[in-house]
MARSE-665806 format. One line per 4 residues: for each residue x, y, z of N, C-alpha, C. Coordinates in nm, 4 decimals. Layout:
X:Y:Z:X:Y:Z:X:Y:Z; ... .
// end
This chain:
0.0841:-0.1183:0.0000:0.0000:0.0000:0.0000:0.0878:0.1236:0.0000; 0.0603:0.2219:-0.0844:0.1351:0.3446:-0.0929:0.0575:0.4540:-0.0233; 0.1207:0.5232:0.0690:0.0531:0.6274:0.1445:0.0792:0.7661:0.0873; 0.1969:0.7892:0.0318:0.2271:0.9216:-0.0198:0.3237:0.9095:-0.1361 .
0.3157:1.0062:-0.2230:0.4018:1.0057:-0.3410:0.4280:1.1501:-0.3802; 0.5521:1.1842:-0.4078:0.5816:1.3200:-0.4526:0.6957:1.3136:-0.5531; 0.6958:1.4073:-0.6473:0.8000:1.4164:-0.7484:0.8782:1.5440:-0.7222; 1.0078:1.5320:-0.7010:1.0917:1.6456:-0.6685:1.1818:1.6786:-0.7862 .
1.1860:1.8071:-0.8243:1.2703:1.8576:-0.9333:1.2419:1.7868:-1.0647; 1.1293:1.7119:-1.0712:1.0930:1.6472:-1.1956:1.1656:1.5173:-1.2226; 1.2710:1.4877:-1.1443:1.3506:1.3686:-1.1732:1.3678:1.2779:-1.0518; 1.3060:1.3112:-0.9441:1.3178:1.2282:-0.8239:1.1794:1.1945:-0.7709 .
1.1516:1.0659:-0.7619:1.0225:1.0189:-0.7125:1.0434:0.9556:-0.5752; 0.9686:1.0018:-0.4774:0.9822:0.9510:-0.3410:0.8466:0.9029:-0.2914; 0.8428:0.7790:-0.2403:0.7175:0.7192:-0.1952:0.7369:0.6515:-0.0602; 0.6366:0.6628:0.0249:0.6339:0.5881:0.1503:0.5529:0.4618:0.1254 .
0.6159:0.3464:0.1426:0.5526:0.2185:0.1098:0.5253:0.1372:0.2355; 0.4125:0.0665:0.2331:0.3704:-0.0212:0.3424:0.3354:-0.1583:0.2851; 0.3271:-0.2605:0.3675:0.2825:-0.3922:0.3195:0.1375:-0.3863:0.2717; 0.1029:-0.4773:0.1839:-0.0363:-0.4885:0.1385:-0.1141:-0.5692:0.2414 .
-0.2032:-0.5023:0.3135:-0.2800:-0.5683:0.4203:-0.4282:-0.5361:0.4087; -0.4775:-0.5205:0.2855:-0.6196:-0.4925:0.2621:-0.6649:-0.3680:0.3383; -0.5834:-0.2638:0.3316:-0.6151:-0.1354:0.3946:-0.6191:-0.1413:0.5471; -0.5702:-0.2496:0.6072:-0.5688:-0.2609:0.7528:-0.4364:-0.2043:0.8040 .
-0.4363:-0.0768:0.8390:-0.3127:-0.0104:0.8804:-0.2586:-0.0657:1.0119; -0.3463:-0.1214:1.0959:-0.3025:-0.1765:1.2241:-0.2093:-0.2952:1.2030; -0.2279:-0.3659:1.0919:-0.1484:-0.4863:1.0644:-0.0233:-0.4568:0.9831; 0.0058:-0.3310:0.9616:0.1257:-0.2940:0.8864:0.2386:-0.2645:0.9848 .
0.3321:-0.3567:0.9941:0.4364:-0.3465:1.0958:0.5705:-0.2977:1.0415; 0.5830:-0.2845:0.9115:0.7076:-0.2357:0.8518:0.6746:-0.1280:0.7491; 0.7731:-0.0489:0.7179:0.7552:0.0537:0.6151:0.8921:0.1031:0.5717; 0.8949:0.1733:0.4600:1.0168:0.2387:0.4143:0.9800:0.3488:0.3160 .
1.0719:0.4400:0.2957:1.0564:0.5443:0.1941:1.1485:0.5095:0.0786; 1.0899:0.4869:-0.0370:1.1647:0.4498:-0.1571:1.1840:0.5742:-0.2435; 1.3083:0.6040:-0.2755:1.3400:0.7200:-0.3592:1.4064:0.6721:-0.4877; 1.3485:0.7126:-0.5998:1.3997:0.6765:-0.7322:1.4423:0.8051:-0.8024 .
1.5712:0.8154:-0.8326:1.6250:0.9347:-0.8977:1.6518:0.9034:-1.0447; 1.5941:0.9825:-1.1328:1.6033:0.9580:-1.2768:1.6913:1.0639:-1.3421; 1.7706:1.0230:-1.4397:1.8469:1.1206:-1.5169:1.7809:1.1401:-1.6532; 1.8425:1.2214:-1.7384:1.7812:1.2549:-1.8671:1.7824:1.1374:-1.9641 .
1.8624:1.0357:-1.9374:1.8677:0.9195:-2.0269:1.7624:0.8138:-1.9927; 1.6912:0.8300:-1.8819:1.5895:0.7303:-1.8447:1.4823:0.7259:-1.9540; 1.4369:0.6066:-1.9963:1.4599:0.4733:-1.9369:1.5803:0.3972:-1.9932; 1.6618:0.4659:-2.0755:1.7802:0.3977:-2.1271:1.8821:0.3720:-2.0165 .
1.8719:0.4456:-1.9085:1.9589:0.4240:-1.7925:1.8724:0.3881:-1.6722; 1.9288:0.3133:-1.5822:1.8532:0.2697:-1.4645:1.8404:0.3839:-1.3634; 1.7294:0.3913:-1.2940:1.7155:0.4932:-1.1891:1.8072:0.4619:-1.0713; 1.8515:0.5658:-1.0052:1.9290:0.5476:-0.8822:1.8299:0.5205:-0.7687 .
1.8505:0.4115:-0.6960:1.7537:0.3668:-0.5951:1.8118:0.3868:-0.4557; 1.7339:0.4457:-0.3677:1.7762:0.4621:-0.2279:1.6568:0.4419:-0.1353; 1.6858:0.4012:-0.0137:1.5824:0.3732:0.0865:1.6083:0.4595:0.2093; 1.5024:0.5222:0.2592:1.5142:0.6111:0.3742:1.4066:0.5783:0.4782 .
1.4319:0.6186:0.6008:1.3348:0.6084:0.7109:1.2676:0.4711:0.7225; 1.3438:0.3632:0.7221:1.2811:0.2310:0.7379:1.2336:0.2104:0.8811; 1.1316:0.1282:0.8968:1.0804:0.0919:1.0288:1.0559:-0.0584:1.0325; 1.1094:-0.1241:1.1347:1.0859:-0.2665:1.1541:1.1670:-0.3576:1.0650 .
1.2671:-0.3050:0.9959:1.3483:-0.3842:0.9032:1.4940:-0.3836:0.9487; 1.5575:-0.4992:0.9417:1.6981:-0.5092:0.9803:1.7868:-0.4533:0.8696; 1.9122:-0.4280:0.9020:2.0069:-0.3787:0.8019:2.0270:-0.4813:0.6910; 2.0304:-0.6089:0.7276:2.0461:-0.7137:0.6264:1.9276:-0.7152:0.5310 .
1.8070:-0.6995:0.5855:1.6874:-0.6993:0.5009:1.6878:-0.5775:0.4087; 1.7288:-0.4628:0.4590:1.7335:-0.3424:0.3760:1.8340:-0.3590:0.2624; 1.9491:-0.4180:0.2928:2.0488:-0.4426:0.1878:1.9939:-0.5383:0.0834; 1.9199:-0.6399:0.1291:1.8601:-0.7365:0.0375:1.7550:-0.6704:-0.0511 .
1.6726:-0.5833:0.0069:1.5696:-0.5125:-0.0704:1.6348:-0.4250:-0.1765; 1.7366:-0.3510:-0.1365:1.8037:-0.2609:-0.2299:1.8678:-0.3378:-0.3449; 1.9339:-0.4476:-0.3136:1.9978:-0.5286:-0.4179:1.8941:-0.5877:-0.5123; 1.7827:-0.6338:-0.4577:1.6764:-0.6921:-0.5395:1.6180:-0.5883:-0.6354 .
1.5970:-0.4671:-0.5870:1.5416:-0.3609:-0.6717:1.6411:-0.3192:-0.7797; 1.7683:-0.3164:-0.7457:1.8698:-0.2810:-0.8453:1.8774:-0.3853:-0.9562; 1.8674:-0.5119:-0.9198:1.8666:-0.6179:-1.0218:1.7425:-0.6073:-1.1091; 1.6296:-0.5753:-1.0486:1.5049:-0.5584:-1.1242:1.5177:-0.4437:-1.2234 .
1.5798:-0.3340:-1.1797:1.5976:-0.2187:-1.2679:1.6905:-0.2522:-1.3842; 1.7971:-0.3266:-1.3567:1.8912:-0.3639:-1.4622:1.8276:-0.4567:-1.5646; 1.7409:-0.5452:-1.5168:1.6776:-0.6408:-1.6087:1.5772:-0.5738:-1.7018; 1.5301:-0.4560:-1.6656:1.4307:-0.3842:-1.7474:1.4912:-0.2618:-1.8145 .
1.6218:-0.2617:-1.8304:1.6891:-0.1472:-1.8901:1.6338:-0.1191:-2.0301; 1.5976:0.0066:-2.0557:1.5401:0.0448:-2.1840:1.3893:0.0551:-2.1804; 1.3262:0.0090:-2.0723:1.1804:0.0149:-2.0579:1.1450:0.0873:-1.9282; 1.0290:0.1520:-1.9241:0.9848:0.2152:-1.7986:0.9764:0.1112:-1.6873 .
1.0307:0.1437:-1.5721:1.0433:0.0424:-1.4676:0.9956:0.0922:-1.3305; 0.9514:0.2156:-1.3220:0.9150:0.2716:-1.1917:0.8051:0.1907:-1.1241; 0.6993:0.1606:-1.1979:0.5862:0.0873:-1.1389:0.6314:-0.0503:-1.0898; 0.7162:-0.1165:-1.1675:0.7631:-0.2496:-1.1283:0.8461:-0.2437:-1.0004 .
0.9288:-0.1405:-0.9888:1.0118:-0.1272:-0.8691:0.9256:-0.1017:-0.7453; 0.8241:-0.0190:-0.7626:0.7344:0.0104:-0.6500:0.6607:-0.1157:-0.6062; 0.6071:-0.1890:-0.7020:0.5339:-0.3115:-0.6700:0.6257:-0.4175:-0.6094; 0.7490:-0.4238:-0.6597:0.8444:-0.5210:-0.6057:0.8761:-0.4882:-0.4600 .
0.8951:-0.3610:-0.4297:0.9241:-0.3204:-0.2920:0.8063:-0.3515:-0.2006; 0.6842:-0.3249:-0.2473:0.5651:-0.3552:-0.1672:0.5506:-0.5053:-0.1450; 0.5847:-0.5828:-0.2467:0.5773:-0.7290:-0.2348:0.6737:-0.7797:-0.1276; 0.7948:-0.7241:-0.1263:0.8935:-0.7652:-0.0260:0.8475:-0.7246:0.1135 .
0.7911:-0.6058:0.1266:0.7413:-0.5607:0.2564:0.6293:-0.6510:0.3067; 0.5431:-0.6924:0.2158:0.4321:-0.7798:0.2543:0.4837:-0.9141:0.3046; 0.5877:-0.9657:0.2397:0.6460:-1.0930:0.2816:0.7246:-1.0794:0.4126; 0.7677:-0.9582:0.4435:0.8521:-0.9357:0.5621:0.7776:-0.8572:0.6696 .
0.6473:-0.8763:0.6767:0.5655:-0.7953:0.7673:0.5705:-0.8453:0.9123; 0.6900:-0.8783:0.9575:0.7150:-0.9112:1.0984:0.8309:-0.8230:1.1429; 0.8121:-0.7403:1.2439:0.9168:-0.6448:1.2812:1.0446:-0.7132:1.3262; 1.1556:-0.6577:1.2841:1.2861:-0.7080:1.3272:1.3185:-0.6545:1.4657 .
1.3909:-0.7330:1.5438:1.4317:-0.6891:1.6764:1.3543:-0.7607:1.7850; 1.3717:-0.7145:1.9078:1.3089:-0.7770:2.0236:1.2045:-0.6861:2.0855; 1.1092:-0.7477:2.1497:1.0151:-0.6741:2.2341:1.0956:-0.6227:2.3537; 1.0991:-0.4923:2.3746:1.1851:-0.4371:2.4800:1.1308:-0.4653:2.6193 .
1.0116:-0.5222:2.6288:0.9547:-0.5541:2.7597:0.9985:-0.6932:2.8046; 0.9818:-0.7940:2.7179:1.0220:-0.9305:2.7545:1.1611:-0.9655:2.7017; 1.2139:-0.8813:2.6100:1.3483:-0.8968:2.5529:1.3610:-1.0167:2.4604; 1.2484:-1.0697:2.4117:1.2511:-1.1785:2.3142:1.1986:-1.1283:2.1798 .
1.2408:-1.1963:2.0731:1.2019:-1.1555:1.9393:1.0585:-1.1930:1.9060; 1.0154:-1.1496:1.7884:0.8800:-1.1760:1.7417:0.8804:-1.2973:1.6491; 0.7810:-1.3830:1.6673:0.7689:-1.5029:1.5854:0.6371:-1.5000:1.5097; 0.6374:-1.5659:1.3962:0.5147:-1.5743:1.3174:0.4078:-1.6485:1.3974 .
0.2889:-1.5937:1.3998:0.1788:-1.6529:1.4749:0.1559:-1.5866:1.6089; 0.2548:-1.5117:1.6589:0.2372:-1.4397:1.7842:0.1616:-1.3098:1.7597; 0.0933:-1.2617:1.8610:0.0202:-1.1355:1.8487:0.1078:-1.0225:1.9014; 0.1401:-0.9309:1.8129:0.2197:-0.8158:1.8525:0.1582:-0.6906:1.7921 .
0.2031:-0.5779:1.8369:0.1445:-0.4515:1.7936:0.2538:-0.3471:1.7777; 0.2202:-0.2410:1.7088:0.3122:-0.1280:1.6968:0.2425:-0.0038:1.7507; 0.3195:0.0852:1.8054:0.2654:0.2100:1.8567:0.2654:0.3146:1.7454; 0.2051:0.4277:1.7723:0.2036:0.5353:1.6731:0.3442:0.5877:1.6468 .
0.4359:0.5650:1.7419:0.5753:0.6060:1.7243:0.6590:0.4953:1.6598; 0.5920:0.3920:1.6111:0.6554:0.2798:1.5401:0.7581:0.2062:1.6255; 0.7147:0.1675:1.7440:0.7901:0.0733:1.8261:0.7023:-0.0490:1.8481; 0.7663:-0.1649:1.8623:0.6951:-0.2917:1.8549:0.6997:-0.3661:1.9877 .
0.5863:-0.4292:2.0212:0.5759:-0.5051:2.1458:0.4807:-0.6220:2.1260; 0.5027:-0.7294:2.2003:0.3984:-0.8315:2.2085:0.2763:-0.7667:2.2740; 0.1583:-0.7985:2.2244:0.0365:-0.7375:2.2792:0.0245:-0.7637:2.4290; 0.0478:-0.8883:2.4691:0.0338:-0.9237:2.6102:0.1372:-0.8491:2.6951 .
0.2590:-0.8372:2.6448:0.3636:-0.7655:2.7184:0.3261:-0.6190:2.7361; 0.2761:-0.5574:2.6283:0.2377:-0.4167:2.6368:0.1205:-0.3985:2.7323; 0.0278:-0.4958:2.7342:-0.0849:-0.4889:2.8263:-0.0392:-0.4932:2.9711; 0.0540:-0.5819:3.0019:0.1064:-0.5908:3.1393:0.1799:-0.4626:3.1770 .
0.2568:-0.4095:3.0817:0.3289:-0.2847:3.1072:0.2312:-0.1701:3.1332; 0.1271:-0.1611:3.0495:0.0288:-0.0536:3.0643:-0.0462:-0.0662:3.1965; -0.0838:-0.1894:3.2325:-0.1560:-0.2118:3.3576:-0.0703:-0.1717:3.4776; 0.0565:-0.2109:3.4749:0.1474:-0.1748:3.5845:0.1682:-0.0236:3.5899 .
0.1831:0.0389:3.4728:0.2046:0.1836:3.4685:0.0826:0.2586:3.5199; -0.0375:0.2108:3.4839:-0.1596:0.2744:3.5324:-0.1672:0.2681:3.6847; -0.1299:0.1548:3.7412:-0.1310:0.1399:3.8868:-0.0346:0.2389:3.9525; 0.0832:0.2529:3.8946:0.1803:0.3473:3.9493:0.1326:0.4915:3.9350 .
0.0664:0.5218:3.8222:0.0165:0.6574:3.8009:-0.0932:0.6918:3.9005; -0.1796:0.5953:3.9300:-0.2847:0.6193:4.0295:-0.2237:0.6481:4.1667; -0.1194:0.5737:4.2003:-0.0514:0.5969:4.3272:0.0143:0.7344:4.3284; 0.0718:0.7720:4.2156:0.1365:0.9027:4.2042:0.0335:1.0150:4.2166 .
-0.0805:0.9992:4.1512:-0.1861:1.0999:4.1594:-0.2371:1.1143:4.3028; -0.2481:1.0021:4.3724:-0.2925:1.0060:4.5117:-0.1929:1.0832:4.5976; -0.0646:1.0600:4.5753:0.0383:1.1311:4.6509:0.0341:1.2804:4.6223; 0.0092:1.3164:4.4953:0.0026:1.4581:4.4598:-0.1175:1.5257:4.5246 .
-0.2300:1.4540:4.5301:-0.3491:1.5100:4.5930:-0.3288:1.5327:4.7423; -0.2514:1.4445:4.8054:-0.2275:1.4564:4.9488:-0.1167:1.5562:4.9814; -0.0455:1.6002:4.8781:0.0632:1.6956:4.8993:0.0049:1.8361:4.9116; -0.0026:1.8878:5.0332:-0.0633:2.0186:5.0577:0.0286:2.1335:5.0183 .
0.1546:2.1041:4.9905:0.2493:2.2109:4.9578:0.2443:2.2503:4.8112; 0.1740:2.1722:4.7308:0.1686:2.1992:4.5870:0.0394:2.2702:4.5519; 0.0500:2.3606:4.4571:-0.0674:2.4306:4.4055:-0.1352:2.3407:4.3036; -0.2649:2.3305:4.3101:-0.3372:2.2419:4.2181:-0.3205:2.2845:4.0726 .
-0.2908:2.4099:4.0492:-0.2704:2.4564:3.9113:-0.1408:2.4023:3.8530; -0.0534:2.3499:3.9407:0.0741:2.2948:3.8935:0.0621:2.1496:3.8502; -0.0534:2.0872:3.8747:-0.0690:1.9463:3.8418:-0.0652:1.9265:3.6907; 0.0044:1.8235:3.6491:0.0091:1.7851:3.5087:-0.0577:1.6493:3.4926 .
-0.1281:1.6353:3.3827:-0.1965:1.5087:3.3581:-0.0934:1.3983:3.3366; -0.1066:1.2918:3.4123:-0.0149:1.1791:3.4014:-0.0705:1.0788:3.3023; 0.0156:1.0234:3.2187:-0.0291:0.9287:3.1170:0.0761:0.8214:3.0960; 0.0335:0.7064:3.0479:0.1256:0.5968:3.0175:0.2020:0.6312:2.8900 .
0.3325:0.6127:2.8930:0.4156:0.6499:2.7788:0.4870:0.5276:2.7226; 0.5336:0.5407:2.6004:0.6084:0.4334:2.5343:0.7358:0.4053:2.6136; 0.7657:0.2792:2.6440:0.8868:0.2479:2.7205:1.0159:0.2739:2.6443; 1.0053:0.3020:2.5143:1.1253:0.3271:2.4345:1.1530:0.4766:2.4207 .
1.0529:0.5529:2.3737:1.0756:0.6945:2.3422:0.9974:0.7898:2.4311; 0.9139:0.7378:2.5232:0.8376:0.8177:2.6192:0.7248:0.8978:2.5563; 0.6840:0.8631:2.4360:0.5675:0.9268:2.3744:0.4408:0.8709:2.4388; 0.3359:0.9534:2.4571:0.2101:0.9031:2.5141:0.1517:0.7909:2.4292 .
0.0977:0.6887:2.4949:0.0436:0.5719:2.4258:-0.1084:0.5771:2.4193; -0.1619:0.5246:2.3098:-0.3055:0.5019:2.2961:-0.3260:0.3512:2.2869; -0.4115:0.2947:2.3735:-0.4221:0.1489:2.3797:-0.5514:0.1087:2.4480; -0.5845:-0.0190:2.4336:-0.6971:-0.0811:2.5038:-0.6374:-0.1902:2.5914 .
-0.6229:-0.1619:2.7195:-0.5500:-0.2532:2.8070:-0.6188:-0.3888:2.8176; -0.7516:-0.3915:2.8181:-0.8231:-0.5192:2.8280:-0.7982:-0.6055:2.7047; -0.8001:-0.5423:2.5888:-0.7754:-0.6170:2.4648:-0.6319:-0.6683:2.4599; -0.5383:-0.5873:2.5051:-0.3983:-0.6296:2.5056:-0.3767:-0.7477:2.5990 .
-0.4343:-0.7398:2.7187:-0.4157:-0.8471:2.8169:-0.4859:-0.9759:2.7765; -0.5902:-0.9638:2.6945:-0.6613:-1.0840:2.6497:-0.5852:-1.1587:2.5408; -0.4826:-1.0965:2.4846:-0.4008:-1.1617:2.3820:-0.3133:-1.2684:2.4467; -0.2855:-1.3756:2.3741:-0.2006:-1.4818:2.4311:-0.0598:-1.4313:2.4587 .
-0.0010:-1.4826:2.5640:0.1358:-1.4440:2.5995:0.2335:-1.4984:2.4955; 0.3472:-1.4325:2.4749:0.4453:-1.4812:2.3769:0.5028:-1.6158:2.4176; 0.5457:-1.6914:2.3186:0.6034:-1.8234:2.3424:0.7519:-1.8068:2.3735; 0.7832:-1.8011:2.5002:0.9219:-1.7820:2.5411:0.9962:-1.9156:2.5372 .
1.1230:-1.9142:2.5022:1.1991:-2.0403:2.4948:1.2127:-2.1044:2.6315; 1.2064:-2.2382:2.6335:1.2221:-2.3109:2.7591:1.3698:-2.3202:2.7958; 1.3989:-2.2996:2.9221:1.5368:-2.3030:2.9690:1.5749:-2.4435:3.0152; 1.6954:-2.4819:2.9870:1.7474:-2.6120:3.0285:1.7913:-2.6015:3.1746 .
1.7063:-2.6519:3.2662:1.7343:-2.6384:3.4091:1.8629:-2.7114:3.4491; 1.8887:-2.8253:3.3862:2.0099:-2.9009:3.4200:2.1346:-2.8209:3.3840; 2.1317:-2.7608:3.2642:2.2470:-2.6818:3.2206:2.2644:-2.5595:3.3087; 2.1519:-2.4969:3.3439:2.1587:-2.3796:3.4305:2.2135:-2.4177:3.5672 .
2.1662:-2.5311:3.6213:2.2128:-2.5752:3.7522:2.3612:-2.6012:3.7537; 2.4128:-2.6702:3.6526:2.5553:-2.7004:3.6451:2.6376:-2.5732:3.6312; 2.5925:-2.4842:3.5442:2.6640:-2.3591:3.5222:2.6631:-2.2728:3.6477; 2.5478:-2.2710:3.7150:2.5358:-2.1911:3.8373:2.6278:-2.2439:3.9473 .
2.6305:-2.3766:3.9642:2.7149:-2.4360:4.0674:2.8622:-2.4055:4.0425; 2.9026:-2.4136:3.9166:3.0421:-2.3854:3.8832:3.0770:-2.2400:3.9141; 2.9876:-2.1504:3.8738:3.0112:-2.0085:3.8992:3.0098:-1.9794:4.0487; 2.9204:-2.0460:4.1218:2.9104:-2.0262:4.2664:3.0402:-2.0672:4.3366 .
3.0970:-2.1800:4.2957:3.2232:-2.2265:4.3549:3.3356:-2.1262:4.3285; 3.3396:-2.0731:4.2077:3.4423:-1.9749:4.1740:3.4288:-1.8498:4.2602; 3.3057:-1.8047:4.2789:3.2827:-1.6848:4.3595:3.3149:-1.7087:4.5067; 3.2847:-1.8292:4.5569:3.3150:-1.8611:4.6959:3.4655:-1.8597:4.7208 .
3.5428:-1.9155:4.6267:3.6883:-1.9151:4.6392:3.7414:-1.7721:4.6378; 3.6845:-1.6914:4.5501:3.7260:-1.5515:4.5430:3.6933:-1.4780:4.6724; 3.5764:-1.5067:4.7294:3.5358:-1.4439:4.8552:3.6313:-1.4799:4.9684; 3.6658:-1.6089:4.9802:3.7560:-1.6527:5.0862:3.8949:-1.5912:5.0705 .
3.9410:-1.5797:4.9467:4.0724:-1.5207:4.9223:4.0739:-1.3732:4.9625; 3.9668:-1.3031:4.9308:3.9587:-1.1620:4.9685:3.9443:-1.1454:5.1195; 3.8686:-1.2357:5.1824:3.8500:-1.2280:5.3277:3.9822:-1.2529:5.4010; 4.0609:-1.3478:5.3499:4.1894:-1.3793:5.4145:4.2874:-1.2631:5.4057 .
4.2697:-1.1775:5.3070:4.3578:-1.0618:5.2902:4.2981:-0.9349:5.3500; 4.1851:-0.9505:5.4203:4.1230:-0.8344:5.4835:4.0495:-0.7443:5.3869; 4.0132:-0.7994:5.2748:3.9458:-0.7176:5.1737:3.7953:-0.7198:5.1816; 3.7405:-0.7910:5.2803:3.5955:-0.7992:5.2967:3.5546:-0.7257:5.4238 .
3.4632:-0.6336:5.4108:3.4114:-0.5593:5.5258:3.2730:-0.6125:5.5591; 3.2592:-0.6620:5.6806:3.1299:-0.7112:5.7274:3.0554:-0.5942:5.7913; 2.9485:-0.5437:5.7292:2.8767:-0.4271:5.7824:2.8285:-0.4481:5.9254; 2.7778:-0.5688:5.9556:2.7265:-0.5952:6.0901:2.8395:-0.5942:6.1927 .
2.9505:-0.6551:6.1543:3.0644:-0.6587:6.2460:3.1196:-0.5191:6.2705; 3.1258:-0.4383:6.1642:3.1763:-0.3026:6.1783:3.0838:-0.2169:6.2632; 2.9517:-0.2359:6.2465:2.8561:-0.1560:6.3231:2.8600:-0.1904:6.4716; 2.8996:-0.3142:6.5047:2.9059:-0.3571:6.6452:3.0458:-0.3448:6.7058 .
3.1344:-0.2865:6.6263:3.2746:-0.2833:6.6680:3.2939:-0.2094:6.8011; 3.2271:-0.0955:6.8172:3.2412:-0.0161:6.9396:3.1139:-0.0186:7.0239; 3.0328:-0.1219:7.0048:2.9080:-0.1333:7.0791:2.9333:-0.1988:7.2142; 2.8839:-0.1371:7.3202:2.8989:-0.1904:7.4560:2.7661:-0.2478:7.5002 .
2.7633:-0.3752:7.5314:2.6418:-0.4407:7.5767:2.6294:-0.4284:7.7284; 2.5117:-0.3957:7.7778:2.4872:-0.3783:7.9215:2.5135:-0.5074:7.9973; 2.4678:-0.6197:7.9391:2.4852:-0.7488:8.0070:2.6322:-0.7809:8.0293; 2.7132:-0.7488:7.9290:2.8555:-0.7777:7.9414:2.9199:-0.6915:8.0485 .
2.8752:-0.5658:8.0596:2.9305:-0.4760:8.1615:2.8961:-0.5261:8.3000; 2.7705:-0.5678:8.3183:2.7274:-0.6206:8.4477:2.8060:-0.7463:8.4846; 2.8285:-0.8310:8.3883:2.9024:-0.9551:8.4142:3.0444:-0.9245:8.4587; 3.1094:-0.8305:8.3866:3.2459:-0.7941:8.4229:3.2506:-0.7319:8.5621 .
3.1508:-0.6469:8.5912:3.1458:-0.5819:8.7227:3.1272:-0.6847:8.8339; 3.0404:-0.7832:8.8075:3.0157:-0.8888:8.9063:3.1411:-0.9706:8.9309; 3.2130:-1.0003:8.8217:3.3357:-1.0781:8.8358:3.4403:-1.0015:8.9152; 3.4508:-0.8716:8.8875:3.5486:-0.7913:8.9611:3.5108:-0.7822:9.1093 .
3.3799:-0.7713:9.1348:3.3320:-0.7616:9.2729:3.3636:-0.8901:9.3490; 3.3382:-1.0059:9.2830:3.3662:-1.1344:9.3475:3.5162:-1.1521:9.3713; 3.5951:-1.1047:9.2755:3.7405:-1.1166:9.2910:3.7898:-1.0344:9.4084; 3.7334:-0.9154:9.4258:3.7723:-0.8300:9.5388:3.7387:-0.8963:9.6717 .
3.6233:-0.9638:9.6795:3.5819:-1.0317:9.8026:3.6807:-1.1429:9.8375; 3.7184:-1.2186:9.7343:3.8109:-1.3305:9.7564:3.9457:-1.2800:9.8075; 3.9942:-1.1713:9.7524:4.1237:-1.1164:9.7942:4.1159:-1.0647:9.9365; 4.0048:-1.0003:9.9704:3.9879:-0.9435:10.1049:3.9806:-1.0522:10.2102 .
3.9156:-1.1611:10.1744:3.8998:-1.2699:10.2702:4.0297:-1.3495:10.2809 .
// end
């Protein structure tokens, strides 16, 4: 789907391209701006192709798209090729309509079949992860608002409306928390408990040896021991006094 198109200086065509999703903009997770620069020999010469402002695409994918379009342009040398290049780019976007990278909330990547969403600022999250984040943020905001209301030192005219923001760029979010939370949770990889246990035990032994070596050299400060270093206990004073008193009696007798 093409959202905008402009011709600059008569020889440069720039278009913002999206995947073909039957006009469903919510399901468009990637995009790019395709710029085709034409010289006076076109179509006898191939247009210069460049890509700008990509969203949701890895560097490898962008290089692949650019190379594919350049080969397409070379194969049609001598014939008008702009429409073919645009359609080819849209076709690639449609096939690659899964955002590259990880959900910054759970730190895992996106898989085909999982439910994920993009914000208006073009950042990507699993729906369930974003729902949990929004729910937690709303709870914190309510607590913050309560604290502000109880703060008698602040002027009510100074209050600012608190809102849930994108965890990446801090832009205000628009969302339906119930719908997000009703989405299935992402399929996180299962961890090998045996491997983790073995690795943990090995690391633990190494750290224990390091701790003992530092302690033997006086490099470990025990906070509790230091805090009690000059502490005088009443019971101990009484005991010492009693012992001294008994000793004096024995000497006198």
